[in-house]
C-alpha positions as CSV (number, residue, x, y, z in Angstrom):
1,M,-50.4,23.9,-4.8
2,T,-47.7,26.3,-4.1
3,A,-45.6,27.9,-1.3
4,R,-44.5,31.4,-0.7
5,S,-43.0,33.1,1.9
6,G,-45.0,35.1,4.0
7,R,-44.6,38.6,5.5
8,D,-43.2,37.0,8.9
9,G,-40.5,34.9,7.0
10,R,-42.3,31.7,7.1
11,R,-43.6,29.5,4.3
12,A,-47.3,29.8,3.5
13,T,-49.2,27.3,1.3
14,R,-51.8,28.1,-1.2
15,F,-54.2,25.3,-2.4
16,F,-55.8,25.3,-5.6
17,I,-59.3,23.6,-5.7
18,H,-61.3,22.8,-8.7
19,P,-65.0,24.0,-8.0
20,S,-66.6,20.6,-8.9
21,A,-64.6,19.3,-6.0
22,F,-66.7,21.1,-3.3
23,I,-69.2,18.7,-3.3
24,L,-66.9,15.9,-2.3
25,L,-65.2,17.7,0.8
26,P,-65.9,17.5,4.2
27,A,-65.8,20.1,6.6
28,L,-62.4,21.6,6.7
29,P,-60.5,22.5,10.1
30,H,-59.8,26.1,11.0
31,P,-56.6,27.3,8.8
32,G,-53.5,27.6,10.8
33,P,-51.4,30.9,10.9
34,D,-49.3,29.4,8.1
35,T,-51.9,28.3,5.7
36,Y,-53.9,30.2,3.0
37,L,-57.0,28.6,2.0
38,G,-58.9,30.0,-1.1
39,V,-59.5,29.8,-4.9
40,N,-57.0,31.4,-7.1
41,H,-57.8,31.8,-10.6
42,Q,-54.8,33.4,-11.7
43,R,-51.1,32.1,-11.6
44,G,-49.7,35.1,-13.1
45,K,-47.4,34.3,-16.1
46,R,-47.6,30.5,-15.7
47,P,-49.2,28.5,-18.0
48,V,-52.6,27.4,-16.8
49,P,-52.9,23.4,-17.1
50,A,-55.9,22.3,-19.0
51,A,-57.1,19.9,-16.5
52,P,-55.9,20.7,-12.9
53,P,-55.5,17.8,-10.6
54,E,-58.6,17.2,-8.3
55,L,-58.1,17.5,-4.6
56,V,-58.1,14.1,-3.4
57,N,-57.8,12.7,0.4
58,N,-54.7,10.7,0.9
59,S,-56.0,9.4,4.3
60,A,-55.4,5.9,5.3
61,A,-59.0,4.8,4.9
62,G,-59.1,5.6,1.1
63,H,-62.9,5.8,1.2
64,I,-65.5,8.7,2.0
65,A,-68.8,8.2,3.9
66,D,-70.8,6.7,1.2
67,G,-68.6,4.1,0.4
68,Q,-67.0,5.4,-2.7
69,Q,-63.2,4.9,-3.4
70,L,-61.2,8.1,-3.8
71,A,-58.9,8.7,-6.8
72,P,-55.7,7.4,-6.3
73,P,-53.0,9.8,-5.5
74,E,-51.0,11.8,-8.1
75,P,-47.8,13.7,-8.1
76,R,-47.7,17.1,-6.8
77,L,-46.2,18.2,-10.1
78,P,-48.3,17.9,-13.4
79,V,-45.1,17.7,-15.1
80,P,-42.9,14.8,-14.4
81,H,-39.8,16.6,-15.0
82,P,-40.1,20.3,-14.7
83,A,-37.5,22.3,-16.5
84,R,-36.7,24.5,-13.5
85,V,-35.3,21.4,-11.4
86,K,-31.7,21.3,-12.1
87,E,-29.4,18.9,-10.8
88,R,-26.5,20.1,-8.6
89,S,-23.8,18.7,-6.6
90,P,-23.6,18.7,-2.8
91,T,-22.1,21.7,-1.4
92,P,-18.5,21.2,-0.8
93,V,-17.2,21.1,2.7
94,V,-15.2,24.0,3.5
95,A,-14.0,23.0,7.0
96,A,-14.4,20.2,9.0
97,G,-17.1,20.1,11.6
98,P,-16.4,20.4,15.2
99,S,-14.9,17.4,17.1
100,A,-14.4,16.7,20.9
101,K,-10.9,17.0,22.1
102,R,-10.2,15.6,25.4
103,T,-8.1,17.4,27.8
104,S,-6.3,16.2,30.5
105,P,-8.7,15.5,33.6
106,R,-8.0,16.8,37.2
107,E,-10.8,15.3,39.1
108,G,-10.8,11.7,40.4
109,S,-8.2,9.0,40.7
110,G,-7.4,6.5,38.0
111,I,-7.9,8.9,35.0
112,R,-5.5,8.3,32.5
113,S,-4.6,10.1,29.6
114,R,-3.6,7.1,27.8
115,P,-5.6,3.9,27.1
116,S,-5.9,1.4,30.1
117,R,-4.0,-1.7,30.4
118,R,-7.1,-3.6,30.4
119,S,-8.7,-4.8,27.3
120,G,-11.6,-3.0,25.8
121,A,-14.1,-5.9,26.5
122,L,-17.2,-5.4,28.4
123,Q,-17.0,-6.4,32.1
124,T,-19.9,-8.8,32.9
125,A,-20.8,-9.8,36.4
126,R,-18.0,-11.6,37.9
127,T,-20.0,-13.8,40.0
128,M,-23.2,-15.1,37.9
129,N,-25.9,-17.0,39.9
130,T,-25.6,-20.1,37.8
131,N,-23.3,-22.3,39.7
132,T,-24.2,-25.6,40.9
133,N,-24.7,-24.4,44.8
134,N,-27.2,-21.6,43.5
135,D,-28.6,-22.9,40.2
136,W,-30.8,-19.7,38.9
137,T,-32.8,-22.2,36.7
138,K,-34.2,-24.0,39.4
139,H,-36.3,-21.2,40.6
140,T,-40.1,-21.4,39.5
141,H,-41.1,-18.1,40.9
142,F,-39.6,-14.9,41.6
143,A,-40.9,-12.3,44.3
144,A,-40.5,-8.6,44.9
145,L,-41.4,-6.3,47.8
146,D,-42.2,-2.5,47.3
147,W,-41.7,-1.5,51.1
148,A,-43.3,1.5,53.0
149,S,-43.3,2.7,56.5
150,D,-46.5,1.3,57.4
151,H,-47.3,-1.6,54.7
152,H,-45.6,-3.5,52.1
153,D,-46.9,-4.7,48.6
154,V,-45.5,-8.3,47.5
155,V,-45.9,-9.4,43.8
156,I,-45.0,-12.9,42.7
157,V,-44.4,-13.8,38.9
158,D,-43.7,-17.3,37.5
159,R,-41.2,-18.3,34.8
160,S,-43.6,-17.0,32.0
161,G,-43.8,-13.6,33.7
162,A,-47.5,-14.1,34.5
163,I,-48.5,-12.6,37.9
164,A,-48.9,-15.6,40.5
165,A,-50.0,-13.8,43.4
166,E,-50.2,-10.3,45.0
167,F,-51.1,-9.0,48.3
168,R,-50.4,-6.1,50.9
169,F,-49.7,-6.6,54.4
170,A,-49.3,-4.1,57.3
171,H,-45.8,-3.7,59.0
172,T,-46.9,-5.2,62.3
173,A,-46.8,-8.5,63.9
174,A,-50.0,-10.0,62.5
175,G,-48.9,-8.5,59.1
176,W,-45.6,-10.2,58.9
177,A,-47.5,-13.6,60.3
178,E,-49.7,-13.1,57.1
179,F,-46.7,-12.8,54.7
180,T,-45.4,-15.8,56.3
181,A,-48.3,-17.7,55.7
182,K,-49.0,-16.5,52.0
183,M,-45.3,-17.2,51.0
184,K,-45.2,-20.7,52.0
185,P,-46.0,-22.0,48.5
186,Y,-43.3,-19.8,47.2
187,A,-40.6,-21.0,49.9
188,G,-37.0,-20.3,48.5
189,A,-37.9,-17.9,45.6
190,P,-35.5,-15.1,45.2
191,L,-36.8,-11.6,46.4
192,A,-36.0,-8.3,45.2
193,L,-36.6,-5.0,46.6
194,E,-35.4,-1.2,46.5
195,T,-33.4,-1.4,49.5
196,S,-30.4,-3.1,51.3
197,S,-31.2,-2.1,55.0
198,G,-34.2,-1.1,56.9
199,P,-36.8,-2.8,59.3
200,A,-38.2,-4.7,56.1
201,V,-34.7,-6.0,55.3
202,D,-34.2,-7.1,58.8
203,Q,-37.5,-9.1,59.0
204,L,-36.9,-10.8,55.6
205,L,-33.5,-11.8,56.8
206,Q,-34.5,-13.1,59.9
207,R,-37.0,-15.4,58.0
208,G,-34.3,-16.6,55.8
209,W,-35.3,-15.1,52.4
210,T,-32.6,-14.6,49.7
211,L,-32.7,-10.7,48.7
212,Y,-31.6,-9.1,45.9
213,P,-31.3,-5.1,46.5
214,V,-31.9,-2.9,43.5
215,N,-30.7,0.6,42.9
216,P,-33.5,3.0,43.0
217,K,-32.6,4.4,39.6
218,A,-32.4,1.0,38.2
219,A,-35.8,0.4,39.7
220,E,-37.1,3.3,38.1
221,R,-35.8,2.6,34.7
222,Y,-37.5,-0.9,35.1
223,R,-40.9,0.5,35.8
224,E,-40.6,2.9,32.9
225,R,-39.8,-0.3,30.7
226,K,-43.1,-1.8,32.0
227,V,-45.1,1.3,32.2
228,P,-43.8,4.1,29.8
229,S,-46.7,6.3,30.1
230,G,-45.4,7.1,33.7
231,T,-48.1,5.4,35.8
232,K,-46.5,5.1,39.2
233,T,-48.3,2.9,41.9
234,D,-47.0,0.4,44.6
235,R,-48.3,-2.4,42.5
236,H,-46.3,-1.3,39.3
237,D,-43.4,-1.0,41.3
238,G,-43.4,-4.6,42.6
239,W,-44.4,-6.0,39.4
240,S,-41.5,-4.4,37.6
241,L,-39.1,-5.6,40.2
242,A,-40.5,-9.3,40.1
243,D,-40.0,-9.3,36.3
244,A,-36.5,-7.9,36.2
245,L,-35.3,-10.3,38.5
246,R,-36.8,-13.1,36.7
247,T,-35.1,-11.7,33.4
248,D,-32.0,-10.1,34.7
249,G,-31.6,-11.6,38.4
250,H,-29.0,-14.0,37.2
251,G,-26.5,-11.3,37.0
252,W,-27.3,-9.8,40.5
253,R,-25.4,-10.0,43.5
254,P,-27.3,-11.3,46.6
255,L,-27.2,-9.3,49.8
256,L,-24.8,-11.1,52.3
257,P,-25.9,-10.8,56.0
258,Q,-23.2,-9.9,58.5
259,D,-22.5,-11.5,61.7
260,E,-23.9,-9.9,64.8
261,A,-20.7,-8.3,65.9
262,T,-20.0,-6.6,62.5
263,A,-23.9,-5.5,62.0
264,T,-23.5,-4.2,65.6
265,L,-20.6,-2.2,65.0
266,R,-21.9,-0.7,61.8
267,A,-24.9,0.4,63.4
268,L,-23.4,2.0,66.2
269,C,-20.9,3.9,63.9
270,R,-23.5,5.2,61.7
271,D,-25.7,6.5,64.7
272,E,-22.8,8.2,66.1
273,I,-22.0,10.0,62.9
274,A,-25.9,11.1,62.8
275,L,-25.2,12.5,66.4
276,I,-22.3,14.4,65.3
277,E,-23.9,15.7,62.4
278,Q,-26.8,16.9,64.8
279,R,-24.2,18.5,66.9
280,T,-22.9,20.6,64.1
281,A,-26.4,21.8,63.3
282,L,-26.9,22.9,67.0
283,V,-23.5,24.5,67.0
284,N,-24.5,26.5,63.8
285,Q,-27.6,27.6,65.5
286,L,-25.6,28.6,68.6
287,L,-23.3,30.7,66.6
288,A,-26.0,32.5,64.7
289,A,-27.7,33.4,68.2
290,L,-24.5,34.8,69.6
291,R,-23.7,36.7,66.6
292,E,-26.8,38.7,67.1
293,Y,-26.2,39.7,70.9
294,Y,-22.6,38.4,72.0
295,P,-20.3,39.0,69.4
296,V,-17.2,39.1,71.6
297,A,-17.8,35.4,72.5
298,L,-17.3,34.4,68.7
299,E,-13.7,36.1,69.1
300,L,-12.7,34.1,72.2
301,F,-12.8,30.4,70.7
302,D,-12.3,29.1,67.0
303,D,-13.8,25.5,68.0
304,W,-17.3,25.7,69.2
305,T,-17.6,22.0,69.3
306,Q,-15.6,21.8,72.5
307,P,-17.5,21.9,75.8
308,F,-15.4,24.8,77.4
309,A,-16.8,27.1,74.9
310,W,-20.3,26.1,75.9
311,A,-19.2,26.5,79.5
312,L,-18.5,30.1,79.0
313,I,-22.2,30.9,78.0
314,Q,-23.6,28.7,80.6
315,Q,-21.5,30.5,83.3
316,F,-22.0,34.1,81.6
317,P,-25.0,34.1,79.4
318,T,-24.7,37.6,78.6
319,P,-22.1,40.1,77.6
320,L,-22.7,42.4,80.6
321,A,-22.4,39.5,83.0
322,L,-19.0,38.6,81.5
323,Q,-17.9,42.2,81.9
324,N,-19.2,42.6,85.4
325,A,-17.7,39.1,86.5
326,G,-14.1,40.6,87.3
327,K,-10.6,39.5,86.7
328,R,-10.7,36.7,89.4
329,K,-13.5,34.8,87.8
330,W,-11.9,35.3,84.5
331,E,-8.7,33.8,85.5
332,K,-10.3,31.1,87.5
333,F,-12.7,30.1,84.3
334,L,-9.6,29.8,82.1
335,H,-7.6,27.8,84.6
336,T,-10.7,25.4,85.2
337,H,-11.2,24.5,81.7
338,R,-7.3,24.4,81.1
339,L,-7.2,27.4,78.8
340,W,-4.7,29.4,80.5
341,R,-1.6,30.0,78.1
342,T,0.7,33.0,78.5
343,D,0.6,34.2,75.0
344,T,-3.2,34.1,74.7
345,A,-4.2,34.8,78.2
346,P,-3.7,38.8,78.4
347,A,-5.5,39.0,74.8
348,R,-8.6,37.1,76.2
349,L,-8.9,39.1,79.6
350,E,-8.8,42.1,77.4
351,R,-11.7,41.0,75.6
352,F,-13.6,39.9,78.9
353,A,-13.1,43.6,80.2
354,H,-14.9,45.1,77.0
355,A,-17.4,42.3,76.0
356,D,-20.3,44.6,76.4
357,A,-18.6,47.4,74.3
358,L,-21.3,46.8,71.6
359,P,-24.6,46.1,73.3
360,A,-27.5,44.8,71.6
361,S,-31.2,46.0,72.6
362,A,-32.8,44.6,75.6
363,A,-35.6,42.6,73.5
364,V,-32.8,40.8,71.6
365,R,-30.8,40.1,74.4
366,N,-33.4,38.5,76.6
367,A,-34.6,36.5,73.7
368,K,-31.4,35.1,72.2
369,S,-29.7,34.7,75.7
370,L,-32.6,32.2,76.4
371,L,-31.9,30.5,73.2
372,A,-28.2,30.3,73.5
373,T,-28.5,28.7,77.1
374,S,-31.0,26.3,75.9
375,L,-28.7,25.1,73.0
376,V,-25.8,24.5,75.4
377,Q,-27.9,22.6,77.5
378,V,-28.9,20.4,74.4
379,L,-25.1,20.4,73.2
380,Q,-23.9,19.1,76.8
381,T,-26.3,16.4,76.9
382,L,-25.6,15.3,73.4
383,E,-22.1,15.2,74.2
384,T,-22.7,12.9,77.2
385,Q,-24.4,10.5,74.6
386,L,-21.6,10.8,72.1
387,R,-19.2,9.8,74.6
388,E,-21.3,6.7,75.6
389,Y,-21.3,6.0,71.9
390,R,-17.6,5.9,71.8
391,R,-17.2,3.7,74.8
392,R,-19.7,1.1,73.4
393,I,-17.8,1.4,69.4
394,T,-14.3,1.0,71.5
395,E,-15.4,-2.3,73.3
396,T,-17.4,-3.8,70.3
397,F,-14.3,-3.1,67.9
398,A,-11.7,-4.5,70.6
399,Q,-13.8,-7.8,70.6
400,H,-13.9,-8.1,66.8
401,P,-11.9,-10.9,65.1
402,D,-10.5,-8.3,62.4
403,H,-9.6,-5.8,65.1
404,D,-5.8,-6.0,64.5
405,V,-6.2,-5.8,60.7
406,F,-8.1,-2.4,60.8
407,G,-6.3,-1.4,63.9
408,S,-2.8,-1.4,62.4
409,L,-3.8,1.0,59.7
410,P,-1.8,4.3,59.8
411,G,-4.1,7.4,60.7
412,A,-7.0,5.2,61.3
413,A,-6.8,5.3,65.2
414,E,-9.7,4.6,67.5
415,K,-12.3,6.4,65.6
416,L,-11.9,5.9,61.8
417,A,-10.7,2.1,62.2
418,P,-14.0,1.0,63.6
419,R,-15.9,2.7,60.9
420,L,-13.9,1.0,58.0
421,L,-14.6,-2.3,59.7
422,G,-18.3,-1.7,60.2
423,E,-18.6,-0.5,56.4
424,L,-16.5,-3.2,54.9
425,G,-18.0,-6.0,57.2
426,A,-16.6,-9.5,57.8
427,V,-17.8,-11.2,54.5
428,R,-15.2,-11.3,52.1
429,A,-17.5,-12.2,49.2
430,V,-19.2,-8.7,49.3
431,Y,-16.2,-7.2,47.6
432,P,-14.5,-9.7,45.1
433,D,-11.8,-7.6,44.3
434,A,-10.0,-4.2,45.0
435,D,-11.9,-2.4,42.2
436,A,-15.2,-3.2,43.7
437,L,-14.4,-1.9,46.8
438,C,-12.9,1.5,45.2
439,C,-16.2,1.9,43.5
440,Q,-18.2,1.2,46.4
441,A,-16.3,4.0,48.2
442,G,-16.5,6.6,45.4
443,V,-12.7,7.0,44.9
444,S,-12.8,5.3,41.4
445,P,-14.2,7.7,38.4
446,V,-17.2,7.1,36.1
447,S,-16.3,6.7,32.7
448,F,-18.1,8.3,29.5
449,Q,-17.3,7.2,26.2
450,S,-19.2,7.9,23.2
451,G,-17.5,8.2,19.7
452,K,-14.9,10.7,19.9
453,I,-15.8,11.6,23.5
454,D,-13.8,9.8,26.1
455,K,-13.7,11.5,29.4
456,A,-14.4,10.7,33.2
457,R,-16.0,12.5,36.1
458,I,-16.2,12.0,39.8
459,R,-18.3,9.2,41.1
460,W,-21.4,10.1,43.1
461,A,-23.3,6.9,43.5
462,C,-21.5,5.2,46.4
463,D,-21.6,4.4,49.9
464,V,-21.6,8.0,51.4
465,V,-20.2,6.8,54.9
466,L,-17.4,4.8,53.5
467,R,-16.6,7.9,51.1
468,H,-16.2,10.1,53.9
469,T,-14.6,7.7,56.1
470,V,-11.9,7.2,53.5
471,H,-11.4,10.9,53.0
472,L,-10.8,11.5,56.7
473,W,-8.5,8.4,56.8
474,A,-6.3,9.6,53.8
475,D,-6.0,12.9,55.1
476,C,-4.8,11.6,58.6
477,S,-2.6,9.1,57.2
478,R,-0.4,12.0,55.8
479,K,0.5,12.6,59.3
480,K,1.4,9.2,60.2
481,S,3.2,7.6,57.1
482,A,5.7,9.2,54.9
483,W,4.6,7.1,51.8
484,A,1.2,8.5,52.2
485,Q,2.6,12.3,52.2
486,A,4.8,11.6,49.2
487,Y,2.1,10.0,47.2
488,Y,-0.2,13.1,48.3
489,Q,2.4,15.6,47.4
490,G,3.0,14.0,44.2
491,K,-0.5,14.4,43.1
492,R,-0.5,18.1,44.0
493,Q,2.4,18.6,41.7
494,Q,0.8,16.9,38.9
495,G,-2.2,19.4,39.3
496,H,-4.8,17.8,41.4
497,D,-6.5,20.0,44.0
498,H,-6.7,18.6,47.8
499,A,-9.8,16.7,47.6
500,S,-8.9,15.0,44.2
501,A,-5.2,14.2,45.7
502,L,-7.1,12.7,48.8
503,R,-9.1,10.4,46.5
504,C,-6.3,9.2,44.7
505,L,-4.5,8.4,48.1
506,G,-7.6,7.0,49.4
507,K,-7.9,4.6,46.3
508,R,-4.3,3.5,47.0
509,W,-4.8,2.9,50.6
510,L,-8.0,0.8,49.7
511,K,-6.1,-1.6,47.4
512,V,-3.8,-2.1,50.4
513,L,-6.4,-2.7,52.9
514,W,-8.4,-5.1,50.6
515,R,-5.3,-7.2,50.4
516,L,-5.0,-7.2,54.1
517,W,-8.7,-7.8,54.6
518,Q,-8.7,-10.9,52.3
519,D,-5.3,-12.4,54.1
520,G,-6.2,-11.4,57.6
521,Q,-2.8,-9.6,58.0
522,K,-1.8,-6.4,59.8
523,Y,-0.1,-3.4,57.9
524,D,3.4,-3.5,57.7
525,P,5.2,-0.5,56.6
526,A,8.7,-2.2,55.9
527,R,6.6,-4.9,53.6
528,H,4.9,-1.9,52.0
529,E,8.2,-0.3,51.3
530,Q,9.7,-3.5,49.7
531,S,6.9,-3.8,47.6
532,L,7.0,-0.3,46.4
533,Q,10.9,-0.8,45.3
534,A,10.3,-4.1,43.9
535,H,7.6,-2.6,41.7
536,G,9.6,0.5,40.6
537,S,7.0,2.8,42.0
538,W,7.4,6.6,41.3
539,V,6.5,7.1,45.1
540,Q,9.5,5.4,46.3
541,A,11.8,7.7,44.3
542,H,9.6,10.4,45.2
543,L,10.1,9.6,48.9
544,A,13.9,9.0,48.6
545,A,14.3,12.6,47.0
546,S,12.2,14.1,49.8
547,L,14.6,12.7,52.5
548,P,17.3,14.6,53.8
549,A,20.7,13.8,52.8
550,T,22.7,11.6,55.0
551,P,26.1,13.2,55.8
552,A,29.2,11.4,54.2
553,T,31.4,9.4,56.9
554,R,35.1,9.7,56.8
């Protein structure tokens, strides 16, 4: 057998087969594009060996169909040490291979160009479920629930991993009664599921079950470990979660339920954010409609989330109606909505007078004016409900025991302070240290280290509501706290962009908030300044340099 290069540059293989061997060969497969099958009786100038090696079958079986054993495998070359094979030393290295070089990162907070002060040992779970109050070894069964909108699947395994029970029940009153009856033999068993909120979690907490939420990405990896073929069923999801709880659950943190006041405040704040997002979507639709037939309206106001902007469309639905209204009605509209300004009123009146300078076609005007007025009515109704939500949130926040702690934060005010309280909750054990809170808020970066590569990136897997709230809080605090503004400016001078500097500032604020939240104390600017001076913070020096110089006294 020899190898040569074909016309296309690839290596082709020639097999030299003795004629007597054809009686032993089974049917050969169709030759591939890089294989040449045939009998070559001449080898050019090479000497022909007296007895060429017979074609053998080196399969694992070692036998043919009639039971005869095939010849043992022989070396490919007839000569043990051919003369053409020469020893050679490895190719010397001319240049070093490519290596990863770390550049100074600019995204995210807490990214250092020097090693961290912490040791390089892996940080395991801070609170293991092996203490005397919750001895993990006492559990004899482990359950998992794969939830859905109309039904749920439950799988229970014992200590050895064998499935002890599995069933499906509907998300109805009768279905949950069935769940309670079938789970009586396994009362007290831990239960894992792929969410930390929702109707299923609410029902399980009411029934006193200890829940262990699992991140969806981790749940997917557990399923792939059990079913590497890619099979995806509700039964496999529940089984993989239950077995993962059995093997790894001792390091997981249980879901700690919040009290009624905190749970109510959290739900109200999240629903308010959802309504605000709907208002933003409706405003975008309204602007798109006005752009087609009412372009002058877009020049009159910058903020179309305000009710006075919607009132213009409601009172003057078309550009022609606005132009024909007259100066008296224009001035009345501006005074009614408190928009009259001596510097802006003349320009607005001029635009009112030429509102229909670029008219749209009648078909577009009739259709889009109806759409615009419909969207305005929906926005006005939604704004009424948002005011009701704000009233309920303010009342609930005022009655909460931690009102003074969060109400004293600079820049949080009456809107962001309830959201911060709702996301952090009242159970201090949820965040055992400030780092856990910073990771949950998405202000701490994610590290990636492999060999010579050592870098960090922004953390996307986090509490989205808490991330957005901290972002807004950090931005608003710059207007209320001189320390926050000095810290922000220092980060911008170091090369961080606006969002990165706010993440850095948000991380500093969260560390302060975590200490206040644990101790139940209000924020004291004077005490904070003393702490900065005691630790020799660069922020204090930057703040002192930014303050105006005090004139010398005689």
